[in-house]
N, C-alpha and C positions, 0 to 999 in steps of 0.2 A: 504494498501501498504506498501510494507516493506520500510525503510528507515534508512541511517547508523544516526540517531541520536535518532530512535528508539532502534536500538542496542548500543546504547553510554546511553540511561537510563541505558538499563539490564545491562549492564558492570556496573554504577555507586550502582546501588542495590546490587551486589556482590561483590562488593570494588573493582574491580580490574580497573587498567590503561593502560592493554597494551590486544589488543588479538591478538592469531596467529592460525590461521584456516587453514590446510592443507589439508581435506576434499575438492577434487575438485569436486562434486556436492555444499557444501558451499561456495567455493570458487563463481563459476559461480552462485550462489544466492543473493552472498551480491555484485558483481563488474561486474557484465554483459558479466564477461570473457568467450569466448565459445572452449577454448581448452586445452590444458596439462600440465603439468607442470610448478604449479602455487602455492601461495601462499602469504596470507593475515596475514599484523600486523597493526590493528587495534588499536587508540588511543583513548582518549577524546577531541584530537584536530587533527587529523592525521591520515592519513590512506597510507598504504603504499604498492605497488603490486611487491611482487618477482618471478623473472622468468628467465631465459638464454638467450643469446642472440640470440638463436631462434626461441623465441616469442614476442622480448620487439617492434618490428615492429606492431602486429597483437593486444597486450597490450595496447601501446602508443592508438592505433584509438578504443578499444573498452572500454577503462577506461581511458579517460581523465582528471577524477577528483581525479584520484591514482597519488602519486608518485613512479615511477617506479626506480626499484633496480634492477640491473647486478649483482643476487650474486655472478657470476662470477668471477667478479672484487676483489669482498672481501675475498672470500673464498670456506667456505661451507653455504649449506641452513641455517643452524645452527648460523654459526658467520652472516651474514648475518641478520637475528632476532636478534642479540643479539645486533648488531649496531644501529638498528632500538629502541631498547627499551633500551639502553644505551643513545642515544641521546633525548629519549622523559623523562627521568628522569622516568621509570615505577617502581616502588616496589611490585606491582603482578598483571602476566601475565595469562590468564585461554589460557588453552590449551585444546583440540579435544583429552582426555585419551583415548579414544578404536579406533581411526586412528592410532597413531604414535604407533613405534615402541616400544620396551624396548630399544633399540641401541641407538634412535632417542632421546628418554626419557632422557634419561643418558648422549648423548652429548648436547642438550639444558639443561642440569641443569648445568651444569660443565660450559658452555657459561656464562648461564647467571647470573647476580649478585642480582637477585630480584627472590622473592617467585613464583612458579608454582602451577598453578591450574587447574583441571581438571572441563570442564565445556563441560560435554555431553551433548548433545541434548538441547542447545539455538538457536542455528540457526534452529534445525530443527523442532523446535516448533515455530519459525514464519514459515518455510513453511508449516507447516499445515491450516494455510489459505490462502487459494489462492485467488489472486487478479482475476480481469475481465481479465483482459490481459492473467494471467497463463491459466484461465478456457477455454479462447477461444482458444488457444493454443494445450489443453488436448482436447478440441472436436475436434478439426481437425485432430489430431490424432486418436484420434474412428475411426472418418468416414474412414480415410486412411485403417485402418485398417479392419472397414467391408468390404469396397468395393476390398478391396485383397484376402477376405474372400470367398468374391460372386463370385472371378475368379479364382480362387485354387481349388473352387468342381468342376470348369469341368476337372479338371487334376485326378482328384483322381478315381483311377480305376485297377484295378488286376494287378500284376507284376511291378507296381511305386512301386520303392524304399523310404521309408522316410527319406533318405538323399536329392534324386531326387525333391522329392513332401518339401520338408522345406525349399530345396534352393529358388522352383520358389515361394514359398512364400514369400521370401524375399524379392525377385526381385519383386514382384508384388508392396508389399509396398514401394518399392523405386518409380516406373513407377508410383504411386500414388502419389506421392507427399511427400514421408517422406526423412528424414534426412538420409543421406550416412553411417551412422554409426549406422546398429540394432544394438542391444542386443541379446543375445541368445533365439533361438524360440523353443521350442518345438512341433516335429511332429512323432506321436508313433502311434504303429498300432496292433491289434489284441492281448495274453496276455501279450505285453508289456504297454499296456496302464494302466496296475496297478502301475507302478511306476512314481510318482507323480514328478518328474524334470527329467524323463527320456532323453534320448541322439537321435538324431536320428540316425538312422542306416543304415545299408545296407538292412534290411530285407525287404522282396515285400508283399506287402498289398496283402493279398488273402482276396477269396469271403468269408462273412459272418464277417469280422473283423471292429471291432470300430476302428476309426483315431481320436486319440485325439488330438486336436493343440490349444495347449496355447502361446500366440505369442502378439507382438505388436512391438512400430516404436514409434519414435521421431518426432519431430514436431517442429522447432526452440528449441530444447532441451529438449521439454514436451514430455509424454510418456503415449503411449496406453499398456494396458495388458486386452485382454481376452480368452476365453476358447470355442472354439464349439466340440461336439463330436457325427461324425456321422458313419454312419454305411455301406460297401462296399456292395451291394446285400440286402436283407432280413432281418430284424431283426428277431431272434428270440424273444419267449415270456421272457426268463431272460435278456436280453437284451433292453427290451421293459418295464420292472418292474422297472431296476437299471435305465435306463433313466429318466422316469416320477418321480420317487422319487427325482434325482438330480436336476429335473426342479423344483419338488415342493418345496424343499430345499430353492435352489436359491431366486424362486420368495417370500417364506414368509419373508426371511430372508430382501429382497428389499423393502416389506412393513415395516419392522420393523424402516428401516434405517433414520430416524426422527431426528432434535436437541433435547439435551435429554436424547436420548436414551444410553444407553451404549454398550458398545463394546461386553460384555458378554452378554449381555440380546439378543442381535441381534444374537450371536451365539444358545442361548438356543431356542430362535424361530426354527432355523433350523432343533437343533435336534429333537423337536415334530413329524419329518416328519417320522423318522424312529426308534424310540423308539418302544419295542414292537417289532420289527421287526428282521429277522437272518442278518441285513443288518446294523446294530448300530454299532458291532467293526470294520468294515474296514470304519470309514471315521475319517477325518483326523480334528483335534481340528483350526487348523490356517485355516480360512476362509475367510481372507480378510486384504489388507493391503493400508495403505495409499498413492498415488502416485502421482506423479510430476517429477521432474527433474532424481529423481531416481525410479528404480520400486517399491522398497519397502521402504516406509515412513512410519511415526507414520500418526496416530493410527493403529493399528491390533486388528483383528476380531477373540477374543476368549471366552475359559471360564476365562481368569483368568484379563482380562483388564476390570477397574469398568473405565473406563476413559467416557465420555458423549461424545457423537458424537454434533461435532457445526456446525453452517453456514459455507460454501465455505471450506468443506474439500471439496476432492476429493480419494474418495478410492472402491477398488475394491470387490466384495463378492464373492467368488468360493469355496460352497462346492463339494465334491464329493466322492463318492464310489471305493475304492480300493480294489481288489481281490486279492492275492495272486496265480498265474496261471491261471486265467479264463479271466481278464480283469478290467479295471475300465471305469468311467466315471467321467465329470466334464465340469459344464456351468461357465462361470464366465463374471459377468457384470462388469463394469465402472460407478459408482454412483456419481456424486453432491449432496450435502447435502443444499438443500436449507432451506429459512424461513419457508415455509409453506410445506414442505415435504421432496421429491429429484427427480430427474430427469437422468436418465437412460443414458449415454452418448452412451452404445453402443446398435443399431440397427437391429441387425443381428437375426435373429427369434429365439425363443427358441422349437418351431416343429422338433420334430426327423426327420432327413434326413435321406434319405436312398437313396442310389447312384448306 
């Protein structure tokens, strides 16, 4: 279970007496706050929650152990951070260098009289170890997405547009219990399914189309992410071939997702399915990622990642094949790494569905 005491121990190891957090997902993870426009300043003795009057009431209710700072009463956010650092006598303050803009960094450097140290990945490392509560929320988000998927299958037919179907899918997830702030879902068809992150368009579904749905939802802030590819009408021989290869890639990858296995080894296992085939050039090397309060968290599955998987990580696996001007296929599941193997949080079938 994450605690501020753990965070402070990490700060001590990095010789930091202050830590400024501005990435909103990290703000939520560390403080429990569930809205927007907030940053945190943590020292070895105290913790400060910085926001403006629109959110002070909510912050006070959700973060009672934090000292609330209305930064507008001080000046700018940088002024408020500087005031906290000066009050605490900080000599070295960590900040998320990959998050703030160059202008924001310049302003911080002008306002603060102490050293600034980039600490990318500090909170993300904590976030890669999911607590029982987080796992329960992730499991619920996956269940909601699977139920919505079963509902959208009844709507996919010739003449429906990608936008119409994407809208219905988002609606179904909310009706099934998801948070009401869905993130961008992908629903594309036909030759457009070769677009790895295609945006739903006004294109109508046609007979014989692949329909690729990459979607998910939040439950109490924790996210699901799944992909299924179906065929409208009867699948062609090539569609069946491509689909079965993708299915085998996903399933062999899941078999290798165990404690101690490296991300690269999982990726390499999926590639054995397509090595020596005409389809090898059409796979994408990024085949999975951690997931929690943000959809793309560490660790990442790919050929350059030697990070070993550890217990209580939740991550996706999503190998696919993408053939320009023809179409593509992807099957994505969400996997909990357990002490004795793994658990697939996505219950939807891997069988090819012909509608």
